[in-house]
N, C-alpha and C positions, 0 to 999 in steps of 0.2 A: 374260482373253483368251477370246473366243468363236470357235467353229469353224463354218464353213458350207461345205458342198460341193454343187456343182451338177453334175448329170449329165444329158446329153441321152439320150433313149431310143435303143435300138439300131435298126438298119436295119428299116424297115417294108416291107410288101409294096409300098406305093405309092412309097416312096423308091426301091426297086429298079426300079420300072416308070416312074419319072420323072413321076409324077402329083401334082398339087396335092392334099394331104390335108385340111389344116385340121382341122375338127371331125369329119370322117368317121372312124369307129372301125375303122381297119384294124389288123391284128395284125403282130407281128414275123415276119421271115423266120428261117430257121435261122441265117443269118449274124448277124442282129440279136441273137438269143438268145446266140450266142457272144460278141458284143461286150459284152453285159451281164455275162456271166460273167467276161470278161477285166477289166472295170472293177472288179468286186467283188474279184477276186484281187489287182489292183494296189493298191486301197485297203487291203486287209488286210495286204499285204506292207509297206506304208508305216506300219503300226501305227495306222491310223485306226479309229475306232469311232463309233457314233451312238446317241443316246438316243431320237430321234424322226425320222420321215421324212414328207415331203409329196410328193404327186403329183397328177396331173390326174384327170379322169374318163374318160380314153381308154386303151384296153387296151394300146396299145404302150408307154405310160409305166408303167402299172400292172404289166404283166408284166416290164418291165425292172427295176422296183423289187423284185419278188419274186425274180427270178434273182440280182440283185446282192446282196440282203440274205441270201439263202440261201447264197451263196458265202462271205459273211462270218459265217455262223452268227448272224444277227441277225433272223431271221424273227419273233422274239418282240416286237420293239419296236413301239410304236404307229405306224401309218401313217395320215395324214389325207389324204383325197382331196378336192380342191376344184376346181370348174369354172373358177375364175379362173386356174388354172394350165394350162388347155387351150391348145393351139396357137392361133396367130392364125387367125381365121376367114377363109377365102379366098373366101367368097361363091360366086358362080356359076362360079368357076374350079375349084371342088372336083371332082375326078375327071377333069380334063382334062390332057392330056399337055403338058408344058412345051416340048418341042421343036416340036410342031405349032403351039402358040400363037405361038412365036417366028417360025415361017414365015409365019403369018397376020398377026401384029401387029408383028413386028420384035423383035429381041433387046432393044433399049433399053426398049421398053414392058414386056416380061416382066420384065426386071431391076427396073424401077420398081415393078411389082406385088410382086415378091419382097423388095426391099431398101429401097424408099423409105419414109421415116419417116412422111410424111403422105399417101401414096398408098393409096387404097382400091381393092380389086378391084371389078369389076361386082357389084352387090348381088343377092342372092336376093330373090324375093318370098316373103311369109309362107305362101303356099299351095304353095310348092316343098317336096317331101318332104325336101330337105336342110336346111330351116329347123329349128333346134334345138327350137322349140316343139312339134314332132311327136314328140320323143324323151322318153320318160318320165323319164329321168334328170335332165331339166331342168324337171320339172313344178312344182317349188316356187320357181322363179326367176321374178320378175316378167317378163312377156312383153316389156315395153319395154326390159329389160336384155339380152335375147338378141340377138346380132348377126346381121345379114344379110350382113356383110362388114366386115372391119376393116383399118385401117392399123396400123402398129406403134405409132403414138401412141395409138390406141384400145386396143391390147393393154396398153400401159403403164397407162392409166387403169383398165382392167378389173382388172389385177393388183394395183394399189396397195392396195386394201382388204384383200386377203389378206396382203400383205406387212406392212401396219401392224397389223392386228388379230389375225392368226394366227401368222405366221412370226416377226416380231420378238419378241413375248412369249415364244415357244418358245425362241428363241435365248438370250434373257436367263435363262430358267428352266432349260433343258436343256443349253445350252452347245454341244452337238455335234449339228448339224442337217444332214440330207440333203434335197435337193430333186431329184427325178427328173421332168423335164418335157420340153419341146419346144424346137426351135431358137429360135422367135420369142418364146415366153413367157420363155425364159431370156435372150434378147437384151434383152427389156424389163427384166428384173430386173437384169442386169448394167449396163444404162444407168443405173438408179437407184443401184446400189451404187457404181459407179465414176464417176458424174457425167459420163458421156460426152455430148457435144453431139449435137443433132439431126442435124447433118451427118455427124459422124464415125461414128455408130452404123451407118451403111449399110455400113461396111467391116468390121464385126465378124462373125466366123464363130464358131459354136459347133459344133465337130466332134463326131461320134459317137466314143465310146470313149476320150475324154480328159476326166477330171474337172477341174473348175475349183474350186480349193481356196482358201478365204479364211480369214485370221485377222482378227477384228474387235475393236476396242477397246470400252470400256463404252458409248460413244455410237453403237456399230455403224458406225463408220467403218472403212474397209479399212486395215489395218496392213501386211498381207503377202498376196500371192496367188501361186499357182503352178498 
């Protein structure tokens, strides 16, 4: 039996301010750091431990992993950071206030941008400073793979190579795996794990501060979740 635990990062500055973050590298608030500590304490109290952890290239997820693992006295385990675990790229919406967008475009449109499986946000142009090609952390990634805006379907497709080639082998090898990532990259992974339909995935929430714990069989099918 294999163990996989998913944790969404703690509250970020832009979560607090109700802004679309996407790939913008915003940090945790003090509340977010507290949420990360609380998750680490909870997992430790439940007797869980890890051999390896995965996270994105965004500091709100990286810092959550540090705080959580420190609380569990597991800072020594290997942590693999991969851009494919980044949050869904919200394109030209990044940095904009969700409530103001709802006033301008209507709540239904904003909900579709946030929750629709096939709905892409307005795209960035590649000369926009928010385009990932201007960030040196993505310099080794082919430019055509860098998003200018993503639907959740796009996020699933982006994440799958990391799941198939990095995370699945680690689960089989290490057995106790932690992933600290983002609401939509985790929604994408849960969709794959639980075989959730394109329609039903819009209703799935990944709250902060509540780990999603799986037991998987040898074919990596979900046997139990909590």
